[in-house]
MIDO-351331 format. One record per atom (N, C-alpha, C): z negated, x, y; residue in one letter. Coordinates in steps of 0.1 Angstrom, whole numbers, padded with zeros to 4 digits, always signed. Atoms other than C-alpha are relative to their C-alpha. Layout:
ZXYa/...
END
This chain:
-0009+0012-0002m/+0074+0066-0509m/+0007-0002-0013m/-0007+0004+0013t/+0089+0048-0539t/+0015+0002+0004t/-0015-0002+0000k/+0126+0057-0545k/+0005-0010-0010k/-0005+0011+0008y/+0148+0028-0559y/+0014+0005-0004y/-0014+0000+0005l/+0180+0029-0580l/+0005-0015-0001l/-0005+0014+0000i/+0200-0003-0575i/+0010-0002-0012i/-0010+0004+0010d/+0219-0019-0605d/+0010-0009+0007d/-0011+0007-0007s/+0253-0034-0595s/-0003-0015+0001s/+0003+0015+0000n/+0241-0070-0605n/-0010-0004+0012n/+0009+0004-0011s/+0214-0068-0577s/+0007-0001+0013s/-0008+0002-0011l/+0243-0068-0552l/+0010-0010-0003l/-0011+0011+0004i/+0270-0088-0570i/-0007-0013+0000i/+0006+0013+0001s/+0246-0117-0577s/-0002-0007+0014s/+0002+0006-0013p/+0235-0122-0541p/+0012-0003+0008p/-0013+0001-0007y/+0270-0116-0528y/+0007-0013-0005y/-0008+0011+0006r/+0285-0143-0551r/-0008-0014+0001r/+0007+0013+0001t/+0257-0169-0549t/-0009-0002+0012t/+0010+0004-0009f/+0226-0172-0528f/-0001+0007+0013f/+0000-0007-0013y/+0230-0145-0500y/+0014+0004+0004y/-0014-0004-0004q/+0267-0146-0492q/-0001+0005+0014q/+0001-0006-0013f/+0275-0126-0461f/+0000-0010+0012f/-0001+0009-0011d/+0285-0156-0439d/-0013-0009+0000d/+0011+0010+0000l/+0254-0177-0450l/-0013+0007+0004l/+0013-0008-0002v/+0226-0150-0449v/+0003+0014+0004v/-0003-0014-0003p/+0237-0120-0430p/-0013+0008+0003p/+0013-0007-0001s/+0200-0111-0424s/-0004+0007-0013s/+0003-0007+0013f/+0197-0103-0461f/+0007+0014+0000f/-0008-0013+0001w/+0225-0076-0458w/-0005+0009+0011w/+0005-0008-0010k/+0210-0064-0426k/-0013+0007-0005k/+0011-0005+0007w/+0177-0059-0444w/+0003+0010-0010w/-0003-0009+0011f/+0193-0044-0475f/+0005+0014+0006f/-0005-0013-0006k/+0211-0017-0453k/-0012+0008+0005k/+0012-0008-0005e/+0178-0007-0437e/-0008+0005-0012e/+0008-0005+0012a/+0160-0006-0471a/+0008+0011-0007a/-0009-0010+0007f/+0190+0013-0485f/-0001+0014+0007f/+0001-0012-0008d/+0188+0039-0457d/-0013+0007-0002d/+0014-0006+0001e/+0151+0044-0462e/-0003+0004-0015e/+0005-0004+0013s/+0147+0045-0500s/+0009-0004-0013s/-0007+0005+0011i/+0175+0031-0521i/+0012+0009-0003i/-0011-0009+0003y/+0202+0052-0540y/+0009-0007-0010y/-0011+0005+0009l/+0234+0045-0559l/+0003+0011-0011l/-0006-0009+0011v/+0243+0062-0593v/+0015-0001+0002v/-0014+0000-0002d/+0279+0072-0591d/+0007-0011-0010d/-0006+0009+0010k/+0287+0049-0621k/-0002-0015+0006k/+0001+0013-0006v/+0272+0019-0602v/+0009-0001+0012v/-0010+0000-0011r/+0292+0028-0572r/+0014-0005-0004r/-0013+0002+0005d/+0322+0028-0594d/+0002-0015-0005d/-0001+0015+0004e/+0313-0008-0607e/+0002-0007+0012e/+0000+0007-0013l/+0309-0020-0571l/+0014+0002+0007l/-0012-0004-0007c/+0340-0002-0558c/+0011+0003-0010c/-0009-0001+0011h/+0364-0007-0586h/+0015+0000+0004h/-0015+0001-0004v/+0397-0014-0566v/+0002+0013+0008v/-0003-0013-0007k/+0411+0020-0555k/+0012-0003+0010k/-0011+0001-0010g/+0434+0026-0525g/+0000-0012+0008g/-0002+0012-0008d/+0447-0003-0506d/+0000-0013-0007d/+0000+0012+0008g/+0442-0028-0534g/-0007-0012+0006g/+0007+0013-0003d/+0427-0063-0532d/-0014+0002-0001d/+0015-0002+0002k/+0391-0054-0525k/-0007-0013+0005k/+0008+0012-0005d/+0366-0082-0522d/-0010+0005+0012d/+0009-0003-0012d/+0341-0084-0492d/-0011+0009-0005d/+0011-0008+0005l/+0313-0068-0513l/+0004+0015+0000l/-0004-0013+0000q/+0333-0037-0520q/+0003+0006+0014q/-0002-0004-0013l/+0344-0034-0484l/-0013+0003+0007l/+0012-0002-0006w/+0308-0037-0473w/-0007+0012-0006w/+0006-0012+0007i/+0295-0011-0498i/+0008+0013+0005i/-0008-0012-0005e/+0324+0013-0487e/-0004+0003+0014e/+0004-0002-0015s/+0313+0008-0450s/-0015+0004+0002s/+0015-0001-0003h/+0275+0009-0454h/-0008+0009-0010h/+0008-0005+0010c/+0264+0026-0487c/+0005+0012-0007c/-0006-0012+0008l/+0285+0057-0496l/-0002+0013+0007l/+0003-0014-0005e/+0268+0085-0477e/-0002+0009-0011e/+0000-0010+0011k/+0270+0116-0497k/-0014+0002-0006k/+0014-0003+0005d/+0232+0121-0500d/-0006-0012-0007d/+0006+0012+0006k/+0227+0085-0513k/+0007-0002-0014k/-0007+0002+0012i/+0251+0088-0543i/-0006+0011-0010i/+0005-0009+0011i/+0235+0105-0575i/+0011+0002-0010i/-0010-0003+0010h/+0258+0122-0599h/-0007+0006-0012h/+0008-0005+0011p/+0239+0125-0632p/+0006+0010-0009p/-0006-0011+0009n/+0264+0146-0651n/-0002+0015+0005n/+0003-0013-0006r/+0253+0175-0628r/-0014+0003-0001r/+0015+0000+0000d/+0216+0170-0636d/-0005+0003-0014d/+0004-0002+0014t/+0202+0186-0667t/-0012-0009-0005t/+0011+0009+0005g/+0171+0165-0667g/+0005-0014-0003g/-0006+0013+0004a/+0191+0133-0665a/+0009+0000-0012a/-0009-0001+0012l/+0215+0145-0691l/-0009+0000-0013l/+0010-0001+0012s/+0185+0152-0715s/-0006-0014-0001s/+0006+0014+0001e/+0170+0117-0707e/+0011-0010-0005e/-0011+0008+0004y/+0205+0101-0712y/+0000+0001-0016y/-0001-0001+0015a/+0205+0115-0748a/-0012-0006-0007a/+0011+0006+0005n/+0170+0104-0754n/+0001-0016+0001n/-0003+0014-0001i/+0179+0068-0743i/+0009-0004-0011i/-0010+0003+0011l/+0209+0067-0766l/-0006+0001-0014l/+0006-0003+0014n/+0188+0081-0795n/-0010-0012-0001n/+0009+0011+0001y/+0162+0054-0787y/+0006-0012-0005y/-0007+0012+0003i/+0187+0026-0789i/+0006+0001-0015i/-0005-0002+0014h/+0203+0041-0821h/-0010-0001-0010h/+0010+0000+0010t/+0171+0045-0839t/-0011-0012+0001t/+0010+0011-0002s/+0151+0014-0827s/+0003-0010-0010s/-0002+0011+0008p/+0146-0014-0851p/+0003-0013+0007p/-0003+0011-0009l/+0152-0037-0823l/+0015-0003+0002l/-0014+0001-0003y/+0189-0030-0820y/+0009+0003-0011y/-0010-0002+0011k/+0219-0031-0843k/+0010+0010+0006k/-0010-0010-0004q/+0248-0006-0842q/+0009-0005+0012q/-0008+0006-0011k/+0268-0029-0819k/-0007+0002+0013k/+0008-0003-0012s/+0240-0026-0793s/+0003+0013+0005s/-0001-0014-0003f/+0242+0011-0794f/+0014+0003+0005f/-0014-0002-0004d/+0280+0010-0792d/+0003-0004+0015d/-0002+0005-0014e/+0278-0010-0759e/-0005+0010+0010e/+0005-0010-0010w/+0258+0018-0742w/+0005+0014-0002w/-0003-0013+0004a/+0273+0048-0759a/+0013+0005+0007a/-0011-0004-0007t/+0303+0049-0736t/-0004+0008+0013t/+0005-0009-0011f/+0300+0076-0709f/+0001-0007+0014f/-0001+0007-0013e/+0311+0052-0681e/-0010-0011+0001e/+0010+0010-0002k/+0284+0027-0688k/-0011+0004+0009k/+0010-0003-0010a/+0260+0027-0659a/-0014-0002-0004a/+0013+0003+0004d/+0229+0012-0675d/-0009+0012-0005d/+0008-0012+0005p/+0217+0042-0696p/-0002+0011+0010p/+0002-0010-0011w/+0223+0065-0666w/-0010-0003+0010w/+0011+0004-0009l/+0202+0044-0643l/-0013+0003-0006l/+0012-0004+0007i/+0174+0048-0668i/-0003+0014-0001i/+0002-0016+0002a/+0179+0085-0674a/-0004+0005+0013a/+0004-0005-0012i/+0177+0092-0637i/-0013-0003+0004i/+0013+0005-0003a/+0148+0070-0632a/-0011+0008-0007a/+0011-0007+0008k/+0129+0087-0660k/-0001+0014+0003k/+0000-0014-0003a/+0139+0122-0651a/-0006+0003+0015a/+0004-0003-0013h/+0131+0118-0614h/-0009-0010+0007h/+0009+0011-0004d/+0106+0089-0611d/+0005-0009+0012d/-0004+0011-0008y/+0127+0063-0595y/-0004-0014-0006y/+0002+0013+0004t/+0122+0026-0598t/+0014-0007+0000t/-0012+0007+0001i/+0151+0005-0610i/-0001-0014+0004i/-0001+0014-0004v/+0161-0027-0594v/+0012-0007-0007v/-0011+0007+0008t/+0181-0051-0616t/-0003-0015+0000t/+0001+0014+0002m/+0187-0088-0619m/-0001-0004-0014m/+0000+0002+0014e/+0187-0084-0657e/-0014-0006-0003e/+0014+0005+0005e/+0158-0103-0675e/-0001+0005-0014e/+0004-0005+0013r/+0139-0091-0705r/+0005-0010-0011r/-0004+0008+0011n/+0151-0103-0739n/-0013-0003-0007n/+0012+0004+0006r/+0120-0123-0750r/+0001-0001-0015r/-0001+0001+0015n/+0134-0125-0786n/+0002+0012-0007n/-0001-0012+0007l/+0135-0089-0794l/-0010+0001-0011l/+0008+0000+0011n/+0122-0085-0829n/+0005+0009-0011n/-0004-0010+0010p/+0124-0057-0855p/+0005-0008-0013p/-0004+0006+0012s/+0128-0083-0883s/+0013-0008+0002s/-0013+0005-0004n/+0158-0097-0864n/+0006+0007+0011n/-0005-0007-0011p/+0174-0070-0845p/+0013-0006+0007p/-0011+0006-0008t/+0199-0079-0818t/+0012+0008-0001t/-0013-0007-0001s/+0236-0070-0817s/+0005+0000+0014s/-0004+0000-0014k/+0238-0077-0780k/-0003+0012+0008k/+0002-0012-0008e/+0239-0052-0753e/-0016+0001+0004e/+0014-0003-0004p/+0204-0037-0746p/-0001-0005+0016p/+0004+0004-0014r/+0188-0050-0713r/-0008+0011+0006r/+0007-0011-0007i/+0176-0025-0688i/-0015-0002+0000i/+0015+0001+0000p/+0141-0040-0684p/-0007+0003-0014p/+0006-0002+0014d/+0135-0039-0722d/-0001+0016-0003d/+0000-0015+0003v/+0145-0002-0725v/-0009+0008+0009v/+0009-0006-0010c/+0126+0007-0693c/-0015-0002-0005c/+0015+0002+0005d/+0094-0009-0708d/-0003+0009-0012d/+0003-0009+0012a/+0099+0011-0741a/-0001+0014+0004a/+0000-0013-0003l/+0104+0043-0723l/-0009+0004+0012l/+0010-0003-0011g/+0078+0040-0694g/+0008+0002+0013g/-0006-0002-0013v/+0102+0036-0666v/-0002-0013+0008v/+0003+0011-0010n/+0094+0014-0636n/+0014-0008+0002n/-0012+0008-0001c/+0118-0016-0634c/-0004-0013+0007c/+0003+0012-0007i/+0117-0045-0609i/+0012-0008+0002i/-0012+0008-0003n/+0139-0074-0599n/+0002+0001+0015n/-0004+0001-0014l/+0156-0079-0565l/-0011-0007+0008l/+0011+0007-0008y/+0128-0103-0554y/-0013+0008+0001y/+0012-0009-0001d/+0101-0078-0562d/+0003+0011+0011d/-0004-0009-0011l/+0120-0053-0540l/-0001-0006+0013l/+0000+0007-0012m/+0123-0078-0513m/-0015-0002+0005m/+0015+0000-0002h/+0084-0082-0515h/-0004+0013+0005h/+0006-0013-0002e/+0077-0045-0516e/+0006+0005+0014e/-0006-0006-0012k/+0101-0037-0487k/+0000-0010+0012k/+0002+0009-0011k/+0090-0068-0467k/+0012-0007+0006k/-0011+0006-0004c/+0122-0086-0465c/-0004-0015+0004c/+0001+0013-0005v/+0121-0117-0443v/+0013-0005+0005v/-0014+0005-0004i/+0152-0138-0440i/-0002-0012+0009i/
END
């Protein structure tokens, strides 16, 4: 069975736009079932989604995540995983040495709190498929390297990591709304 790592934008985008809780509750019911079966959260993605601590002003998505997706065995802590740590270093080295990216791109991902390289590191180390709403940068070119933040699908392609979007996941997991 395929195991998936979800990027925060794959929950934030539906929540804010096309699958709001009150408009399409069936999407969230389906997501919870898929999550229980084969979707995992990296601790840094959890922290992006659950950024308000204590009794602060939490949005409905954070409240839903806290109620439905924080089971201990569903949260991955990569800083405790030597395979993921090794892949994390490889990913940062790839961005730093790739002719496709400028130093500013590397700097965007070189902070320990940034979830994106950790997603890729865990997926590479343990054969997960990443689910993200990010799109590939069709303009990546070594003769004109980008200074923008690397995009997950581009780095996954370069490093041989499976990466799909939310709609692909919905097809694979047979979501019917």
